[in-house]
VOGU-3710 file (C-alpha; in Angstrom, 3 decimals, decimal comma):
1> xxxxxxxxxx> -149,889/-122,526/116,471  -153,373/-122,808/114,938  -154,575/-125,442/112,463  -154,031/-123,150/109,486  -150,419/-122,663/110,486  -149,895/-126,395/110,830  -151,461/-126,955/107,394  -149,204/-124,339/105,810  -146,143/-125,961/107,388  -147,182/-129,255/105,808
11> xxxxxxxxxx> -147,689/-127,802/102,330  -145,060/-128,913/99,809  -142,361/-126,383/99,134  -143,076/-124,369/102,274  -140,158/-124,371/104,739  -140,711/-124,945/108,434  -140,007/-121,979/110,698  -136,453/-121,819/112,034  -136,618/-122,507/115,784  -132,862/-122,364/116,312
21> xxxxxxxxxx> -132,741/-118,736/117,499  -135,413/-119,448/120,138  -133,624/-122,593/121,281  -130,347/-120,688/121,457  -131,951/-117,971/123,583  -133,423/-120,614/125,870  -130,044/-122,315/126,340  -128,386/-118,994/127,079  -131,074/-118,040/129,597  -130,832/-121,406/131,396
31> xxxxxxxxxx> -127,031/-121,232/131,536  -127,170/-117,644/132,792  -129,707/-118,639/135,421  -127,510/-121,546/136,535  -124,506/-119,292/137,115  -126,683/-116,739/138,900  -128,119/-119,424/141,197  -124,623/-120,879/141,755  -123,364/-117,427/142,730  -126,307/-116,912/145,089
41> xxxxxxxxxx> -125,783/-120,314/146,733  -122,059/-119,603/147,132  -122,742/-116,174/148,620  -125,049/-117,765/151,185  -122,329/-120,306/152,012  -119,869/-117,472/152,633  -122,373/-115,568/154,755  -122,977/-118,710/156,799  -119,274/-119,183/157,562  -119,047/-122,502/155,714
51> xxxxxxxxxx> -115,585/-121,873/154,277  -114,145/-121,267/157,760  -115,785/-124,265/159,403  -114,779/-127,913/159,647  -116,631/-130,901/158,205  -118,754/-131,307/161,335  -122,065/-129,736/160,413  -123,719/-133,166/160,566  -122,448/-136,602/161,684  -122,616/-137,752/158,043
61> xxxxxxxxxx> -120,675/-134,848/156,530  -117,142/-136,069/157,188  -118,116/-139,583/156,050  -119,331/-138,206/152,717  -116,156/-136,170/152,249  -113,777/-139,000/153,220  -115,583/-141,461/150,948  -115,422/-139,082/147,990  -111,746/-138,541/148,762  -111,200/-142,300/148,789
71> xxxxxxxxxx> -112,783/-142,719/145,337  -110,621/-139,852/144,045  -107,458/-141,445/145,444  -108,479/-144,867/144,158  -108,838/-143,531/140,603  -105,328/-142,099/140,844  -103,805/-145,136/142,551  -103,130/-147,138/139,397  -104,462/-150,243/141,154  -108,051/-150,474/139,956
81> xxxxxxxxxx> -108,372/-154,259/140,037  -108,947/-154,566/143,792  -111,436/-151,891/144,867  -112,596/-153,736/147,985  -109,063/-154,205/149,290  -108,298/-150,554/148,612  -111,451/-149,400/150,423  -110,735/-151,617/153,444  -107,171/-150,355/153,745  -108,406/-146,773/153,400
91> xxxxxxxxxx> -110,966/-147,355/156,146  -108,286/-148,627/158,518  -106,418/-145,350/158,007  -109,464/-143,078/157,983  -112,401/-144,882/159,631  -115,120/-142,714/158,126  -115,457/-144,452/154,745  -119,149/-145,121/154,237  -119,601/-146,567/150,759  -122,021/-149,469/151,073
101> xxxxxxxxxx> -124,050/-147,764/153,739  -124,665/-145,203/150,995  -124,563/-145,895/147,240  -121,583/-144,775/145,126  -122,937/-142,067/142,798  -122,395/-139,057/145,085  -118,804/-140,153/145,621  -118,191/-140,636/141,914  -119,409/-137,072/141,304  -117,165/-135,795/144,086
111> xxxxxxxxxx> -114,162/-137,715/142,765  -114,569/-136,426/139,211  -114,892/-132,876/140,504  -111,806/-133,322/142,695  -109,801/-134,586/139,724  -110,483/-131,266/138,019  -110,523/-128,775/140,886  -108,679/-130,383/143,803  -109,667/-131,897/147,125  -109,735/-128,770/149,284
121> xxxxxxxxxx> -112,630/-127,544/151,405  -113,175/-124,629/149,003  -113,339/-126,975/146,021  -115,872/-129,373/147,520  -118,093/-126,572/148,825  -118,142/-125,002/145,370  -119,335/-128,377/144,071  -122,168/-128,327/146,597  -123,255/-124,814/145,581  -123,004/-125,835/141,903
131> xxxxxxxxxx> -125,363/-128,770/142,542  -127,864/-126,457/144,223  -127,495/-123,997/141,346  -128,069/-126,856/138,908  -131,291/-127,840/140,664  -132,483/-124,227/140,477  -131,644/-124,113/136,752  -133,664/-127,282/136,088  -136,545/-125,759/138,053  -136,332/-122,670/135,849
141> xxxxxxxxxx> -136,202/-124,785/132,680  -139,044/-127,134/133,631  -141,124/-124,465/135,330  -141,368/-122,273/132,257  -143,689/-124,949/130,780  -145,955/-124,650/133,812  -145,831/-121,051/134,979  -143,698/-119,059/132,567  -140,125/-117,832/133,099  -140,739/-115,238/135,812
151> xxxxxxxxxx> -142,712/-117,338/138,273  -140,435/-120,340/137,715  -137,378/-118,142/138,298  -138,928/-116,923/141,549  -139,621/-120,482/142,688  -136,039/-121,509/141,905  -134,629/-118,519/143,799  -136,749/-119,384/146,832  -135,416/-122,950/146,672  -131,826/-121,726/146,938
161> xxxxxxxxxx> -132,785/-119,495/149,891  -134,732/-122,066/151,939  -132,730/-122,390/155,190  -132,778/-126,183/155,046  -131,390/-126,095/151,500  -128,775/-123,545/152,567  -127,670/-125,755/155,445  -127,213/-128,775/153,167  -125,496/-126,681/150,506  -123,031/-125,576/153,168
171> xxxxxxxxxx> -122,145/-129,171/154,014  -120,943/-132,177/152,041  -124,312/-133,922/152,025  -126,080/-136,075/149,428  -129,511/-134,432/149,655  -128,681/-131,678/147,163  -127,676/-134,158/144,442  -130,677/-136,311/145,359  -132,998/-133,348/144,701  -131,362/-132,649/141,337
181> xxxxxxxxxx> -131,644/-136,256/140,169  -135,219/-136,597/141,371  -136,310/-133,416/139,598  -134,712/-134,529/136,319  -136,466/-137,894/136,602  -139,814/-136,158/137,147  -139,180/-133,806/134,219  -138,517/-136,663/131,804  -141,544/-138,614/133,001  -143,619/-135,490/132,382
191> xxxxxxxxxx> -142,178/-135,308/128,862  -143,103/-138,956/128,358  -146,688/-138,209/129,410  -146,751/-135,326/126,919  -145,235/-137,101/123,927  -145,381/-140,846/124,574  -141,835/-141,098/123,208  -139,693/-143,985/124,391  -136,581/-141,829/124,764  -138,250/-139,862/127,548
201> xxxxxxxxxx> -139,371/-143,028/129,349  -135,834/-144,422/129,194  -134,462/-141,081/130,404  -136,816/-141,285/133,376  -135,545/-144,787/134,152  -131,917/-143,671/133,848  -132,321/-140,647/136,113  -134,277/-142,749/138,602  -131,399/-145,244/138,742  -128,854/-142,437/139,140
211> xxxxxxxxxx> -130,906/-140,880/141,941  -131,264/-144,180/143,782  -127,489/-144,633/143,477  -127,030/-141,244/145,122  -129,049/-142,263/148,172  -131,593/-144,921/148,976  -134,289/-142,288/149,475  -134,382/-142,155/145,684  -136,544/-145,291/145,786  -139,396/-142,842/146,319
221> xxxxxxxxxx> -139,295/-142,409/142,524  -140,789/-145,908/142,176  -144,070/-144,352/143,329  -143,909/-141,516/140,808  -145,277/-143,285/137,672  -148,473/-144,689/139,236  -149,194/-141,413/141,017  -148,571/-139,380/137,855  -150,824/-141,658/135,792  -153,597/-141,258/138,364
231> xxxxxxxxxx> -153,239/-137,475/138,456  -153,123/-137,143/134,653  -155,906/-139,704/134,014  -153,700/-141,502/131,481  -154,632/-145,010/132,565  -154,060/-146,516/129,147  -150,338/-145,858/129,358  -150,125/-148,732/131,837  -150,339/-150,968/128,749  -147,818/-148,938/126,758
241> xxxxxxxxxx> -144,582/-150,833/126,185  -142,749/-147,517/126,056  -143,563/-146,910/129,711  -142,187/-150,289/130,716  -138,989/-149,695/128,758  -137,848/-147,616/131,750  -138,031/-150,602/134,095  -134,924/-152,528/132,934  -132,831/-149,356/133,204  -134,043/-148,563/136,704
251> xxxxxxxxxx> -133,676/-152,220/137,731  -129,902/-152,013/137,310  -129,701/-150,693/140,876  -131,329/-153,758/142,443  -128,120/-155,853/142,781  -126,426/-153,024/144,681  -129,437/-152,696/146,963  -129,470/-156,412/147,733  -125,739/-156,512/148,443  -125,806/-153,546/150,821
261> xxxxxxxxxx> -129,205/-153,920/152,490  -127,697/-155,198/155,739  -125,393/-152,188/155,959  -128,227/-149,750/155,213  -130,598/-151,200/157,802  -127,848/-151,043/160,432  -128,151/-147,254/160,284  -131,924/-147,123/160,775  -133,119/-145,909/164,158  -136,732/-147,105/163,737
271> xxxxxxxxxx> -138,245/-150,503/162,988  -140,895/-150,981/160,332  -144,421/-150,458/161,601  -147,221/-148,152/162,649  -145,183/-146,486/165,377  -142,826/-145,060/162,775  -145,696/-144,013/160,476  -147,402/-142,116/163,282  -144,163/-140,429/164,295  -143,195/-139,503/160,731
281> xxxxxxxxxx> -146,604/-138,061/159,803  -146,750/-135,973/162,975  -143,212/-134,717/162,313  -143,153/-134,046/158,575  -146,414/-132,057/158,530  -145,139/-129,212/160,739  -141,720/-129,503/159,076  -143,212/-128,627/155,669  -144,959/-125,547/157,050  -141,831/-124,474/158,883
291> xxxxxxxxxx> -139,618/-125,021/155,855  -141,640/-122,999/153,339  -143,857/-120,786/155,462  -147,639/-120,702/155,463  -147,801/-118,238/152,559  -145,885/-120,419/150,107  -147,667/-123,508/151,437  -150,956/-121,843/150,457  -149,615/-121,348/146,931  -148,619/-125,037/146,814
301> xxxxxxxxxx> -152,205/-125,940/147,675  -153,423/-123,650/144,889  -151,253/-125,553/142,445  -152,570/-128,849/143,790  -156,157/-127,660/143,321  -155,378/-126,758/139,743  -154,142/-130,292/139,203  -156,927/-132,168/140,974  -159,919/-130,232/139,598  -160,036/-130,337/135,766
311> xxxxxxxxxx> -162,014/-127,089/135,481  -159,222/-125,185/137,188  -156,235/-126,591/135,347  -154,510/-125,647/132,135  -154,863/-128,720/129,871  -151,468/-128,342/128,209  -149,796/-128,343/131,647  -151,481/-131,465/132,992  -148,825/-134,052/131,990  -145,827/-132,136/133,357
321> xxxxxxxxxx> -147,751/-130,880/136,378  -148,894/-134,434/137,155  -145,312/-135,680/137,138  -144,053/-132,775/139,268  -146,914/-133,206/141,745  -146,317/-136,956/141,844  -142,678/-136,330/142,843  -143,787/-134,338/145,880  -146,442/-136,879/146,877  -144,123/-139,859/146,302
331> xxxxxxxxxx> -141,454/-138,322/148,536  -143,899/-137,717/151,365  -145,482/-141,174/151,094  -142,127/-142,939/150,938  -140,736/-141,216/154,007  -143,973/-141,717/155,888  -143,595/-145,491/155,564  -139,905/-146,415/155,162  -138,116/-145,986/158,518  -135,038/-144,203/157,154
341> xxxxxxxxxx> -135,049/-141,928/160,221  -137,098/-138,777/160,791  -135,208/-135,664/159,747  -136,387/-132,505/158,032  -133,736/-132,835/155,320  -135,679/-135,791/153,901  -138,048/-133,173/152,457  -135,387/-131,675/150,181  -136,232/-134,205/147,471  -139,795/-132,822/147,413
351> xxxxxxxxxx> -139,002/-129,103/147,701  -138,346/-128,330/143,996  -141,627/-129,985/143,040  -143,572/-128,209/145,771  -142,188/-124,811/144,778  -142,991/-125,443/141,116  -146,530/-126,352/142,176  -146,664/-123,005/143,968  -145,450/-121,204/140,834  -148,128/-122,944/138,774
361> xxxxxxxxxx> -150,770/-122,020/141,343  -149,870/-118,322/141,092  -149,718/-118,366/137,290  -153,053/-120,157/136,969  -154,683/-117,840/139,487  -153,484/-114,913/137,380  -155,157/-116,426/134,310  -158,442/-117,076/136,106  -158,753/-114,117/138,461  -156,379/-111,478/137,148
371> xxxxxxxxxx> -152,679/-110,754/137,463  -153,113/-108,202/140,251  -154,617/-110,701/142,654  -152,024/-113,338/141,775  -149,121/-110,907/142,115  -150,434/-109,574/145,417  -150,818/-113,064/146,835  -147,341/-114,052/145,656  -145,791/-110,929/147,204  -147,578/-111,626/150,487
381> xxxxxxxxxx> -146,246/-115,202/150,493  -142,750/-113,946/149,685  -142,945/-111,395/152,502  -144,016/-114,117/154,955  -141,087/-116,254/153,817  -138,620/-113,382/154,094  -139,779/-112,226/157,530  -140,749/-115,488/159,230  -138,735/-118,252/157,530  -135,638/-116,924/155,799
391> xxxxxxxxxx> -132,425/-116,947/157,757  -128,807/-117,772/156,964  -127,808/-120,829/159,023  -124,428/-120,316/160,632  -121,783/-123,025/160,594  -119,411/-121,963/163,378  -115,692/-122,489/163,031  -114,447/-125,341/165,195  -111,003/-126,500/166,244  -110,541/-129,782/164,376
401> xxxxxxxxxx> -108,135/-128,158/161,911  -105,955/-126,836/164,757  -106,066/-130,190/166,531  -105,085/-131,996/163,332  -102,143/-129,664/162,721  -100,871/-130,107/166,270  -101,397/-133,866/166,387  -99,634/-134,358/163,056  -96,643/-132,417/164,384  -96,521/-134,855/167,310
411> xxxxxxxxxx> -96,798/-137,816/164,925  -94,603/-136,859/161,954  -94,246/-140,387/160,619  -96,283/-141,253/157,543  -97,821/-144,281/159,315  -98,012/-143,015/162,896  -101,123/-143,668/164,975  -103,499/-141,136/166,531  -106,608/-141,596/168,671  -109,518/-139,163/168,497
421> xxxxxxxxxx> -112,354/-139,244/171,030  -115,586/-137,309/170,683  -118,942/-137,379/169,017  -119,358/-138,840/165,556  -119,205/-135,304/164,131  -116,013/-134,226/165,894  -114,222/-137,530/165,287  -115,118/-137,349/161,616  -114,068/-133,711/161,292  -110,646/-134,515/162,772
431> xxxxxxxxxx> -110,179/-137,469/160,420  -111,117/-135,301/157,443  -108,612/-132,630/158,463  -105,809/-135,190/158,788  -106,666/-136,756/155,421  -106,656/-133,359/153,704  -103,173/-132,525/154,967  -101,170/-135,610/154,047  -100,266/-137,969/151,252  -102,928/-140,649/151,467
441> xxxxxxxxxx> -103,211/-143,198/152,845  -100,812/-142,131/155,574  -101,353/-141,930/159,304  -103,731/-144,256/161,107  -106,497/-142,409/162,940  -108,342/-144,571/165,453  -111,808/-143,540/166,614  -112,425/-144,060/170,314  -116,102/-144,659/169,563  -115,105/-147,647/167,416
451> xxxxxxxxxx> -112,036/-149,165/169,102  -112,929/-148,500/172,752  -116,674/-148,948/172,375  -119,094/-151,147/170,476  -122,305/-149,682/169,040  -124,561/-149,639/165,990  -123,983/-147,155/163,154  -126,382/-144,707/164,815  -124,616/-145,052/168,183  -127,400/-147,108/169,702
461> xxxxxxxxxx> -126,539/-149,892/172,145  -123,136/-148,437/173,062  -121,044/-150,556/175,441  -117,403/-150,128/176,448  -114,944/-152,838/175,466  -112,318/-152,090/178,158  -111,740/-150,725/181,628  -109,450/-147,707/182,038  -106,370/-149,863/182,719  -107,049/-152,287/179,905
471> xxxxxxxxxx> -107,747/-149,449/177,478  -104,435/-147,755/178,315  -102,608/-151,025/177,669  -104,333/-151,321/174,297  -103,329/-147,783/173,335  -99,732/-148,624/174,235  -99,827/-151,827/172,182  -101,240/-149,905/169,200  -98,430/-147,349/169,374  -100,691/-144,302/169,807
481> xxxxxxxxxx> -98,575/-141,142/169,720  -101,325/-138,669/170,623  -104,873/-138,557/171,970  -107,179/-135,835/170,685  -110,284/-134,966/172,688  -113,148/-133,618/170,607  -114,542/-130,148/171,280  -118,177/-131,132/171,653  -118,158/-131,787/175,383  -120,361/-134,878/175,095
491> xxxxxxxxxx> -119,422/-136,168/178,534  -122,211/-138,732/178,400  -120,531/-140,522/175,476  -118,854/-143,576/177,054  -115,825/-143,629/174,750  -115,115/-139,935/175,360  -115,450/-140,397/179,106  -113,050/-143,348/178,922  -110,492/-141,336/176,920  -110,619/-138,533/179,483
501> xxxxxxxxxx> -110,217/-141,079/182,268  -107,103/-142,513/180,614  -105,267/-139,176/180,382  -106,327/-138,312/183,947  -105,337/-141,690/185,398  -101,920/-141,806/183,707  -100,567/-138,240/183,740  -96,995/-139,520/183,595  -97,714/-141,178/180,231  -100,107/-138,694/178,615
511> xxxxxxxxxx> -98,904/-135,109/178,742  -101,137/-132,193/177,692  -99,528/-130,376/174,781  -101,413/-127,131/174,482  -104,710/-125,493/175,232  -106,322/-124,610/171,935  -108,206/-121,333/172,248  -110,941/-122,431/169,856  -111,514/-125,585/171,963  -111,956/-123,775/175,270
521> xxxxxxxxxx> -109,658/-123,768/178,258  -109,172/-127,505/178,813  -106,267/-129,281/177,075  -107,508/-131,314/174,118  -104,291/-132,847/172,713  -102,129/-135,230/174,742  -98,818/-136,757/173,676  -97,447/-140,126/174,744  -94,448/-139,316/176,937  -92,750/-142,733/176,857
531> xxxxxxxxxx> -90,874/-144,501/174,068  -93,163/-146,328/171,693  -93,097/-150,058/171,255  -90,920/-151,118/168,293  -93,533/-153,654/167,169  -96,997/-152,118/167,540  -100,036/-154,308/167,043  -101,847/-154,126/163,709  -104,554/-151,506/163,462  -107,851/-153,366/163,430
541> xxxxxxxxxx> -111,376/-152,249/162,611  -114,354/-154,292/163,773  -116,914/-154,232/160,958  -118,869/-157,235/162,188  -122,128/-155,300/162,092  -121,546/-154,076/158,542  -119,448/-156,725/156,770  -119,687/-159,610/159,236  -115,934/-159,572/159,907  -112,968/-157,570/161,127
551> xxxxxxx> -110,383/-155,901/158,919  -106,820/-155,036/159,868  -103,639/-153,468/158,556  -100,103/-154,743/158,808  -98,183/-152,631/161,328  -95,508/-150,313/160,034  -91,921/-151,556/160,407
//
């Protein structure tokens, strides 16, 4: 609006223009885009076989699902005064509870969703696609300020279709919610840079705290304000009390971080230092190019040029663009230094920002050099992505559900004991299948990798606790009714090798039940052929590395 229009609005007796119809249209368009993106994400899940597969797409997937299930059951338990005791008892039954190693927010979101829509695989996967759709909708909403509705819609659609995003949408993983929280934090910091209003600074602090409580990688947002102030040249805001009003809100997460730091570091595979920095930089660079494709990466660089060089940028976009660009840079810097393991999925926090930078680069190029050139370049980048990058990751169906059904038939008692041996993924998938199928907490599922072997969270430093004979005696004392051998074939895993040795060394005690077709030709479920002890030993979990002590359960009578 020009100065004359502003003056007329300020004249006495002249009404301000009614913006409600425009706001209503914007809300409708954002909601419609959310449901469209949710539908697209769900369709990609279906095409990837996610609804037929078990919770074994990643070693962390079953842990995330079981922990969310625990919070759901805890809220319904009627015994809310002793959360630690409830969590410990739940872990003894289903030793994949991981709260503490990860913060609680993802599990709270899961639990609330489960209260409304149930705990099934279909329900939780629809939550994951809804989170991805929500991130796309926020990209569309925020991106319209930078690049207009069409280019921002294209960037959001590409986000949903990125194979890495698809893979995490098809699993119960925290990265999708991390990306949503991080993008909202960046949006509100951009609004603070535009308006200087305290409500936007506090909103940034709140969303930063929420994101950190989803996963520790959210601490990358601590780097966002200084980077955004540098990029936007708003140095004076360092002295603005409104900016610092976000700090007390964000600082609410510090006690949790202090209490759980030992548990978090136990899962790190790298020490602090230059060796990790060199490895991370050499890994994440190619990962970015492989994730987006060289065409879209070129558009990201165009957006970055428009931010760095004042003559190329659009002044009204600088505050929001600075915050969005700072999110991408903060993510890369954080993961280049903090040794939270080197995996491509760490980039998901930065992807919405990078794609919005690409959308801005195309839009600004269209303003400076003409829409034909910008459209042609965008189409070329999209074609490169479609032909060289886009694929639908497949999540093959496994046999954990069949193993769980069969093992539970062999152990019909509500507190019977089962042993599962395999990789972290296959053990977790089996535990998740058992937990889904019974009134919780019910049966005790013992993990061979935990009770027969000692190792760090990551599996490093694995050593066996028992010989074959001693291990068989322990299984008898625990009252194990069935042994389930995971389908992964990780013969090099000591605990799996030991479990196979037990059933081979004592064929009169451990009888193969059936050969599951989906698990190959070898028997994978073995029943105990002798009468069980009337007084089995308590089920015990050694959490010395995580809690500094062991926890146990009173044996069933």
